[in-house]
Phi, psi and omega in degrees: 000136178305140178252188187309312182297324179294315182292322178294324176300317178291320179300312183295328174292320175299317181298328182285333194241338188240353182291144174078012183239119183296148175276120185260343178193151179230124177236122178257118184264345176212120186300330182300331179293341182238029184299334181280350180276116186305317186267009177068204182302320184294321178290318180301314179300319180293324184274350179252324187296130181087353180272155175241131179288135184242340180204147170250120188235148178223144165224118184060237181264005180257145179226141179216153177247116174287161187222156168242149182283177178301334176276001178084359177277144180299142176273156179266025174213165185218156171279111182262132184239125171236123188279350178060220180279325193218015182287147182227138169250110189244138172261123187226131179289322186198165177284120181299129178061019183073002183253135178291155174299135182299335183245023176288127181250318180224130181242116178257117173274130182238146179287147173069029178159198185294158184269175180239126180250141165253113181248135183206108185288317186266355175057033172269342178278177179197163171233147180199150173270119186240150176294147175265134178231159176300141171298143181302325183264002180078356179279181180300152184294321184187196181266123179243029178071035177093348180281153181296138180231133180292163181282055185227150173205162178298142187299332178288348181254358190295333181274351183281133180291164174289149182265168188289345176270354179287131182302332179299324184279000175278343179288132186307320183292318184292319180291326178291324182290322174297321178300316176297322182290320180298327186272004179277125176095173188255014182288156173292153189298326181289323178302319178297316184297329183274352178284105186286355174277340179275299166211137195262165172097340182270124175248200184295320182296306186286336174294312179299317182292324178292318181294323178295314182299325179276349182069041183238129176292141184299333187267359184299126181300127184294332180284353177260005182264138177291158178305320179298321177291318178295320177302319180296319177296314179294321176293323177291321178292321174300317187292317182288329174288325176296318180296318181293326179299315180301324180276005179077020178095190182240121178239120170264344176205194186275009182282329177254120177218164176276187190290343181260004176091008181265144184271153174277168186229017178298343181298339178291339188255001183295131182270320183235326186295127184070012185248028183304131178092341179275159181291144176295134177296341183266319188236343180089357177289144180296134177290142183248143174246132176232148174296137180211111175041057177066012171235204172229151172240136178244134182198168179260121185289345175269315183282335184234081183297134180294139180295153180260000000 
């Protein structure tokens, strides 16, 4: 599933290509892609047609496009996108060779340039027009690439915690509060990192990479970790995601691409994720893979000692 760097790469592409351009038409080719829209395809089309996208915003793994109505006034809802396992938001000038993409689910026609496609092979992702609600903490709704964002976010995202690239979490008091929240309860540290209500955007790949950088085993109980150790893990997670963002994210196959269809290349820099049997870049010990919550955890048994 795309994680924060991949979704941020998509968000920045949307910001560059679709803002300021009215929606002239909406075509839904598979109803499952709009299953979160109560009124289905007809309602999605009614809520989007004639609207103009004004900002591309992200929190964690969620991305949304705010809108202005035909009168130019801000709308109280936004187009929310969740990529799921294989979703893609592609900017396309025309249908290649006159044949539609085999996994095209929603086609938005935009005035004055290329259209916007939602493509999803596995159909776990979705698009929906969601109501905007105030943020629980009164701060900005999410990251819009440095542009000012009102304290609103889609209602479906209201329970999602701020991510480590959010400027709000750069404030010492906010980061200290997050540190305390991570250490609350007896769950393993990786389980906490994957809990999107604590801090969002971290998935399996970047959790494993962050824990390796911090030298912490994935099963270490979070409530037994000192504040300094938790701070090291959070700093490592932020660091690895910023590096992945520069590389355009991590692509293992053609399912994750940016809005122009290009793959990220951070997979070349992964230290432990997917590296079972290969030497640890730090100490040379063979990387180990263990089953973890219907996923896998990759770690160095020497650098990341299992808790006793």
